[in-house]
N, C-alpha and C positions, 0 to 999 in steps of 0.2 A: 072431500075438498079437492078442488082442481089444482093442478101443478102451479099455475100462475099465482093463485091466491096463496098457496103455501110458500112460494118464493118471496112474495111481497111481505108476508108476516115475518119470515126469516130475516129479511133485510131490515125491517123495522126493529126487530129485536137486537140486531147488531148495532143499529144506530142508537139504541137506548142504553147500551152498556156504558159508554162514557158518562152519560147523565147519572146512571145508577152509582158509578164510582164517585161522582161528585157529591151525591146525596148521602152515601154511607157514612163518611166521617162526620158530617154535620149531625146526622141522626145519632151517631154514637156519642158525640160531644153533648148533645141535648140530654140523652139518657143518663150520662155520667153526672151532669149537673142536677138533674131532677133527683137522682139517687142521693147525691150529696145534700140537697135541701131536705130530703126525707130523713136522712141521718141526723141533721141538725135539729129538725122538728122532734125526733125521737129523743135526742139528748136533752131537749128542753122539756120533755114530758108531754109533748103534743102528738097529734095524729099526723100522718104523712100528708103533705100537700099534693103529692102526685102518686096516689095508690096504684094507678094504672101501670107504672113502670116496675113495680116490685116483682111481677111475674115474668117480666121480659128477660130474655137471655142476657147474661152479662156481656157488655160490649167488649170487643177485643181489639179495637182500634185498627181495623183493617188487617189483622194478622191471620184471619181465617180461624178455623176451630182451634180452641185451646183445651186440652184435656184438664179436668179438674184437679189432677195430681201431677201435671206436667212439671211444675217447678217446686214441688214439695221436697224438702230436704236438700236443696241445692244452694250453693253459694250465691250471694247477691250479684256479684260481678258477672258470673257465668250466665245467670238468668237474664240480666240486662243485655248482655252482649248477644244472646240468642234472640231476644225480642227485637233488638235493633237490626240484626242481620235479616230476620224474617221481614221486617218492614222494608228494608232495602231491596230484598228480592221481590217484594210486592209493588215496587215502584214508589215507595214512600221513603222518607229520610228520618231525620231527627224526631224525637218524641217529647211531648210536654210531660212534666213530672206526674201530673194527675193521671194522664193516660197510661203512663208506664206503671204507676201504682195499681190502677184498675186491671191491667193485663196480668201483672204479677199475682194479684189477689185472685183473679179468675183461674189462674193456673195452680192455685193451692200453695203459693209461697208462704212460708211461715216468717212473719215479721218479728222483730225483737220486742215490739210493743203491741198491745191490743188496741191502743188508742190510734185511730187512723192518722191524725195529724203528726203525732210523734213518729209513727212508722214511716210516713212520707218524708219527714225531716231526716230520719236515719238513712233512707235510700239516697237522699240528696247529699248528705255528708259523705256516704260511701263513694258515690260517683265523683264528688269533688276531690277526694283524696286519691283517686285512681287515675293515673295518667292515660289509661286506655280510653277514657271518656272525656268529652269536652262540652261545655255549655255555650250555646250561641247567644251572645248578649242581646241581639235585636229581637229574638223570639222567646228566649228562656228555655228553648228545647235542648234536649241532650242528644248527642250523637257520638259515634266512635271517632276518636282522634285520627285514626287512619283514613277516614273519609275526607279529612281536611289537611292534606300534607303541607300546605303553605300557611296554615294557621299556627299561631304561637300561643301557648298557655301563658297567662300572666303569672310570672314567678312569685310575685308578692302575694297573690291570693292562693296560688297552688301550695305554697309553703305554710300558709296560715292555717290554723285549725278552722275547719269549716263549721263554725258554731252556729251559723245562721243559714237560713234558706234564701237570703236575699242576694242580690248581685255582688255586694261587697264581700261576702264570705264564701263565694263559690268560684272555683277556678273557671275562667272563661277564655274564649278566643279573644285575643287582644293584639295591640300593637307591641312591637319590641320595646323593652324597657329602655329608659334613657341610658345612653352609654353602651347599649348592647351592640356588638359588632355583627355585621352581616358579611358573608363571604362574597367578594367581587361584585357587589351591587345586586346580587340575586335576592330572592325572597328569603326571609329568615327561616332557618330550619325549625321543625317541631321540637320543642323542648322536652326533655325526658322527665321533667318535674311536673 
């Protein structure tokens, strides 16, 4: 192959990288949803609707390779923080709960429950009670509170028992509470609760 042809191919490959980065999360989301549908079919005693995805590699939501025992025997908050930090390093940010659950599962994390919905809910409750994490109301994604220094956790929900996985029972980024004071007109500080 001549040098000009090789250079042209190299340039095309470089131009394709941003497109591949846009395709990867969409493909991963699709695989996650297909696997969830297959699980629901299995729970109902039926055959999988998408048997083609069962042999696919478990998606890691843009995290790169995850070892099958990477999160085994480790605390929830430590694992979630590591996943979020890896996403940040990859140019990504907050993560949806389902994507987080799949990444934890791919890394061998041992959930308190064998039931996927109960396990997901347990992760959500843990995150909601931990001030290091914050839920973004507009997307429902979870991030590290340190990424949002001007955001304020809603004290009413942060102090409540996170008994549900909906917006009302999960600490979120929010406006200062009525009567909350701010220092000299600046943005309210991040609450420790």
